[in-house]
C-alpha distance (Angstrom), angle and dihedral (degrees) to the residues before:
residue distance angle dihedral
M1 . . .
N2 3.80 . .
N3 3.79 129.6 .
K4 3.79 91.9 -91.5
D5 3.80 89.4 61.3
K6 3.81 91.5 51.8
I7 3.81 101.1 48.5
S8 3.78 115.4 102.5
F9 3.78 123.9 -129.7
E10 3.79 90.5 -111.6
D11 3.81 93.8 51.2
A12 3.80 92.5 46.2
L13 3.79 91.3 48.9
R14 3.81 92.1 47.9
D15 3.82 90.8 50.5
L16 3.79 90.8 46.7
E17 3.81 91.8 51.2
E18 3.81 89.9 50.7
I19 3.80 90.8 51.7
V20 3.80 91.3 49.4
D21 3.81 90.2 50.7
N22 3.81 91.0 49.8
L23 3.79 92.0 49.0
N24 3.81 91.3 48.3
N25 3.82 91.8 52.1
D26 3.82 91.3 63.8
E27 3.81 89.6 -141.3
L28 3.81 96.5 120.1
D29 3.77 122.4 91.8
L30 3.79 116.6 -124.3
E31 3.81 97.7 -93.5
K32 3.80 93.2 47.1
A33 3.80 90.3 46.8
I34 3.80 91.4 52.2
S35 3.81 91.4 48.0
A36 3.79 90.8 48.0
Y37 3.80 90.7 49.0
E38 3.80 90.7 50.5
K39 3.80 92.0 50.2
G40 3.79 89.6 45.9
M41 3.79 91.0 55.3
E42 3.81 90.0 51.1
L43 3.80 90.3 50.4
K44 3.81 90.6 48.0
K45 3.79 89.2 54.6
I46 3.81 91.1 49.3
C47 3.81 90.9 50.2
E48 3.79 91.0 50.0
Q49 3.81 90.8 49.3
R50 3.81 92.4 49.5
L51 3.81 90.8 49.2
E52 3.80 91.6 49.1
E53 3.81 90.4 49.5
A54 3.81 90.2 50.5
K55 3.80 91.2 48.2
L56 3.81 91.4 52.3
R57 3.80 91.9 48.1
I58 3.80 90.8 51.2
E59 3.81 91.3 48.3
N60 3.82 90.3 50.1
I61 3.79 91.8 50.1
K62 3.79 90.3 48.3
D63 3.81 92.0 48.9
E64 3.82 92.1 48.2
N65 3.79 91.6 50.4
E66 3.80 92.3 48.6
T67 3.81 90.3 49.7
N68 3.80 91.3 49.2
L69 3.80 91.5 49.9
K70 3.81 91.2 52.9
N71 3.82 91.9 52.7
């Protein structure tokens, strides 16, 4: 398991927001801006994965409850 697998949704989102703020401030040189953008895209992907995992968990809970109510 690497660090990307360990980061929480909230931490990834916080880091992503910080990167966006830094990019919007226009204070980064080109290379740092590109690196920040690359990291931001990785964090975006992590956030999307965490949200998808949460959605699936919620759907499973909902399905289990509906099955239990029918029985």
